[in-house]
ROGUPA-301362 format. One line per field, with one value per residue: x, y, z of N, C-alpha, C in turn. Coordinates in pm, whole numbers. Atoms other than C-alpha are relative to their C-alpha. Example, Ala and Ser with C-alpha at 12.3 -4.5 7.8 and 13.67 -1.06 7.14 Angstrom:
residues 2
n.east c(89:-82) $
n.north c(-119:-119) $
n.up c(0:-6) $
ca.east c(1230:1367) $
ca.north c(-450:-106) $
ca.up c(780:714) $
c.east c(90:-77) $
c.north c(120:109) $
c.up c(0:73) $
//
This chain:
residues 179
n.east c(-37:48:-34:88:-57:121:-38:-83:115:70:-137:25:-76:-161:-34:-52:51:-81:26:-106:80:29:116:17:114:21:-11:9:-113:-7:-6:-89:-26:-86:-54:-75:65:64:31:173:15:166:6:101:109:-29:-72:-153:-93:-124:-86:-138:11:-39:46:-70:134:-39:40:-33:-88:34:-67:0:168:-14:48:-144:45:-101:19:28:33:76:42:129:20:127:34:104:63:119:159:12:-8:18:68:135:70:74:-70:-112:48:-74:-5:-53:-141:-69:-61:-69:108:123:9:144:63:-70:-152:-97:-59:-39:-89:-29:-1:-129:-113:-51:-72:-54:-60:23:-77:-136:-86:-83:74:-34:-133:-111:-69:-111:9:-31:85:-54:103:-18:-6:109:-5:8:74:-60:-70:-117:-70:-18:-89:-12:93:-53:82:-62:5:17:124:58:135:8:-23:-114:-21:-14:-119:-128:2:-94:-166:-60:-28:-47:79:12:84:-8:-7:47:-35:120:-32) $
n.north c(-162:-46:-75:-8:21:-17:-37:66:124:-94:-32:120:112:-15:-74:111:-122:114:-59:12:107:-24:34:136:91:112:111:107:-19:-100:-90:-19:-105:-15:-78:42:-118:87:-112:23:-67:12:86:2:-44:7:-79:100:-42:124:-78:28:-38:87:-57:21:57:54:124:101:90:134:84:-64:-29:-110:-103:-39:-111:45:-63:58:-120:23:-76:14:-30:29:-56:-63:-57:-121:63:-114:-76:-83:-113:18:91:87:105:117:124:80:85:143:5:-70:74:-120:-90:-79:-83:-67:-89:-151:-12:-29:84:35:106:98:178:27:-7:86:112:9:39:114:65:-58:39:99:126:46:-106:53:-91:-29:118:95:-16:162:28:31:136:89:97:-115:-97:-126:-84:20:-141:-29:115:166:100:131:97:83:-20:121:2:90:64:87:143:77:-10:135:-31:-73:52:114:-19:-40:87:79:101:-29:121:106:125:76:112:121:133) $
n.up c(77:128:131:133:184:121:110:51:92:95:112:159:-66:12:-111:-131:-109:-114:-119:-105:-88:-103:-98:-103:37:-65:87:-53:-116:-37:78:120:105:83:33:176:97:133:73:31:80:68:118:100:-55:-127:-29:-35:-110:-38:-103:-96:-113:-129:-129:-166:-116:-107:36:-70:108:-24:-92:-104:-74:-74:37:14:83:190:88:98:149:106:121:-27:163:-30:75:-20:107:-62:64:78:92:-54:107:32:-77:-7:17:123:29:-28:39:-64:-32:-92:-112:-145:-79:18:-75:-37:95:-40:124:-95:42:-91:5:-87:37:108:-59:-80:124:39:-131:-59:20:-24:-81:-1:-41:-155:-2:-157:-56:62:104:-45:-99:19:-30:-129:-41:29:-111:-118:67:-11:127:-4:27:-90:-125:16:-103:-50:51:69:114:104:114:-35:89:-56:103:-49:-163:-59:59:-26:-173:41:36:-119:-53:47:53:104:110:-76:64:-23:2:51:11) $
ca.east c(137:-96:-41:-288:-207:-500:-252:17:-298:-369:-19:99:292:666:598:726:680:958:875:1046:909:888:645:567:359:230:343:255:560:505:629:826:985:1036:1243:1395:1264:1014:923:556:598:256:205:-15:-301:-141:66:412:576:933:1171:1495:1359:1461:1315:1395:1178:1230:1277:1348:1641:1611:1886:1897:1505:1660:1464:1707:1673:1765:1733:1611:1689:1466:1322:939:804:431:183:-145:-461:-744:-1078:-1207:-1173:-980:-1123:-1494:-1546:-1678:-1576:-1271:-1368:-1116:-966:-838:-480:-430:-270:-176:-318:-618:-603:-908:-1196:-1030:-736:-532:-312:-214:128:122:18:283:570:474:435:751:915:799:947:1291:1332:1504:1357:1560:1701:1971:2111:2439:2575:2783:2512:2587:2231:2084:2142:1931:2004:1938:1808:2064:2181:2508:2613:2602:2742:2859:2656:2769:2568:2736:2759:2808:2551:2326:2094:1902:1886:2207:2151:2112:2427:2608:2500:2599:2941:3018:2936:3074:2834:2815:2678:2554:2686:2511:2639:2445:2404) $
ca.north c(14525:14683:14867:15048:14988:15171:15407:15173:14948:15276:15302:15140:14797:14810:15070:14996:15136:15044:15027:14969:14625:14687:14465:14246:13924:13665:13320:12977:12986:13314:13680:13746:14078:14141:14362:14457:14614:14458:14618:14617:14590:14641:14364:14341:14234:14201:14331:14125:14175:14049:14141:14054:14020:13899:13816:13814:13509:13282:12871:12583:12350:12028:11845:12040:12135:12494:12808:13037:13393:13314:13548:13414:13581:13511:13619:13673:13681:13655:13734:13981:14001:14278:14168:14498:14692:14996:15201:15087:14924:14659:14301:14119:13818:13555:13304:12930:12998:13281:13117:13450:13649:13896:14255:14387:14592:14876:14806:14721:14457:14224:14105:13942:13580:13627:13704:13476:13168:13237:13236:12946:12806:12922:12809:12535:12154:12093:12416:12402:12666:12626:12407:12217:12161:11809:11775:11565:11236:10976:10795:11108:11390:11653:11914:11769:12174:12263:11948:11592:11308:10977:10766:10499:10616:10274:10224:9973:9737:9495:9231:9163:9138:8743:8757:8939:8787:8428:8566:8708:8409:8159:7949:7987:7653:7366:7027:6765:6387:6138:5833) $
ca.up c(-12728:-12970:-13273:-13513:-13858:-14023:-14179:-14301:-14434:-14664:-14810:-15129:-15055:-14943:-14702:-14335:-14020:-13711:-13355:-13043:-12847:-12463:-12250:-12023:-12086:-11858:-11993:-11860:-11601:-11508:-11636:-11969:-12069:-12366:-12530:-12954:-13252:-13500:-13848:-13968:-14361:-14568:-14831:-15080:-14847:-14525:-14282:-14234:-13865:-13797:-13575:-13322:-12988:-12630:-12363:-11978:-11796:-11529:-11605:-11455:-11508:-11574:-11389:-11078:-11064:-10951:-11063:-11249:-11477:-11883:-12146:-12460:-12832:-13073:-13415:-13442:-13850:-13852:-14098:-14003:-14227:-14157:-14134:-14226:-14523:-14422:-14706:-14753:-14382:-14510:-14410:-14583:-14742:-14548:-14799:-14723:-14731:-14500:-14194:-13971:-13742:-13777:-13749:-13573:-13710:-13528:-13766:-13460:-13424:-13128:-13079:-12795:-12899:-13206:-12949:-12701:-13003:-13117:-12786:-12694:-12986:-12952:-12593:-12494:-12453:-12151:-12038:-11778:-11536:-11680:-11935:-11718:-11448:-11287:-11147:-10842:-10691:-10817:-10453:-10172:-10431:-10308:-10576:-10674:-10777:-10442:-10207:-10273:-10100:-9968:-10200:-10445:-10807:-10970:-11239:-11108:-11348:-11180:-11492:-11377:-10990:-10968:-11159:-10964:-10607:-10752:-10876:-10509:-10340:-10511:-10625:-10987:-11148:-10990:-11118:-11147:-11191:-11490:-11419) $
c.east c(-94:29:-122:72:-93:105:87:-98:-38:111:38:134:143:-4:-24:-37:121:-40:85:-67:60:-86:22:-106:2:-17:-67:83:46:49:137:-24:63:58:57:-114:-68:-36:-146:49:-135:53:-120:-120:-17:105:129:53:112:93:105:-76:53:-76:28:-86:131:-19:55:111:-3:47:-11:-153:14:-84:144:-52:64:-60:43:20:-88:-41:-168:11:-141:-68:-184:-88:-140:-93:-94:54:86:-28:-146:-53:-75:79:76:-38:151:60:107:115:63:9:50:-99:-94:35:-183:-104:48:120:123:42:102:133:18:-18:128:137:14:38:124:160:19:61:152:74:52:-89:40:37:53:69:91:40:95:-106:-10:-176:-52:20:-113:-42:-114:-79:102:69:117:83:56:81:8:-93:113:5:100:-66:-5:-135:-64:-141:-48:-52:146:5:33:174:144:1:82:148:89:-24:31:-15:-83:-67:-28:-12:-63:28:-136:79:-29) $
c.north c(-5:105:10:68:44:107:-31:-71:124:31:-75:-167:48:87:-57:114:-93:39:-101:-167:-8:-19:-115:-52:-117:-132:-130:-30:97:111:2:147:18:99:4:67:-84:128:-96:33:-47:-102:2:-42:-68:78:-116:56:-86:87:-90:65:-104:-5:-71:-117:-114:-166:-52:-132:-131:-100:58:45:184:124:68:108:-46:163:-81:61:-121:116:-27:34:-82:118:74:51:47:-92:98:64:144:145:7:-48:-94:-126:-69:-131:-54:-114:-145:15:95:-98:64:36:65:128:4:52:136:43:-12:-173:-49:-68:-82:-155:-47:-30:-130:-150:-13:-6:-135:-141:-9:-45:-146:-142:2:115:-48:169:13:-127:-148:-53:-193:-75:-58:-127:-62:-81:150:146:139:39:6:125:37:-66:-132:-76:-128:-156:-63:45:-127:-22:-138:-59:-122:-127:-85:-49:-151:-35:-24:-97:-167:16:10:-140:-117:-95:33:-99:-103:-120:-97:-162:-86:-77:-112) $
c.up c(-122:-105:-119:-93:-109:-116:-121:-78:-183:-104:-80:85:-17:113:149:117:154:142:94:92:187:90:105:-11:122:-97:111:191:60:-110:-77:-19:-56:-81:-142:-23:-116:-117:-59:-152:-50:-108:-44:86:117:88:90:138:14:70:51:126:83:59:139:70:99:-88:100:-27:18:29:110:44:40:-133:-54:-146:-155:-103:-140:-133:-63:-106:-14:-198:-6:-121:3:-79:35:-59:-38:-108:8:-59:-6:182:3:30:-87:9:50:-144:78:72:63:132:96:38:-57:36:20:-88:-6:-63:116:7:160:25:86:-15:-82:98:65:-77:-23:81:9:-86:-44:121:-22:24:156:62:135:63:-29:-56:108:132:62:33:127:5:-2:139:123:-37:13:-145:15:-54:126:138:-35:142:17:-78:-86:-134:-130:-74:58:-117:50:-48:34:168:63:-17:118:159:-5:3:136:69:-33:-82:-159:-79:119:-81:49:-78:-98:7:-91) $
//
């Protein structure tokens, strides 16, 4: 989503513009549809972009590995700095403190990367298709949300295997008489 901010850069500090976001972006995992409202605010030497947005995107459940559609609400707040002075057309000297995005030479801001970064921060690290997702059987791989399997579910800890074997055979100790 690109917005020309030349007029806003000419206005006094505190001036604002509001825009509706209705955009589809390509992400690493597919396409995401963004919708919401953002506010552009003229600051002393930059434009502040802030707003509440939601993204509809496909995700993969971290327990059952099934694809599922999700809606992720998030907030965006990024600062965009001009590279060219809107009044003179001369390049603007960038100070080392500016860590935001840049406004291109035509006074256009591109919101795509700011939206993408804000969304990635808001997404859960381990998305779930449903809060009570049971996941996959560790033995046979069946999706336990859809069907049950006949696998034994007792926890297996290989460190205790030898002791368990000895206990079931009845040969727990080997006594030797000292002479």
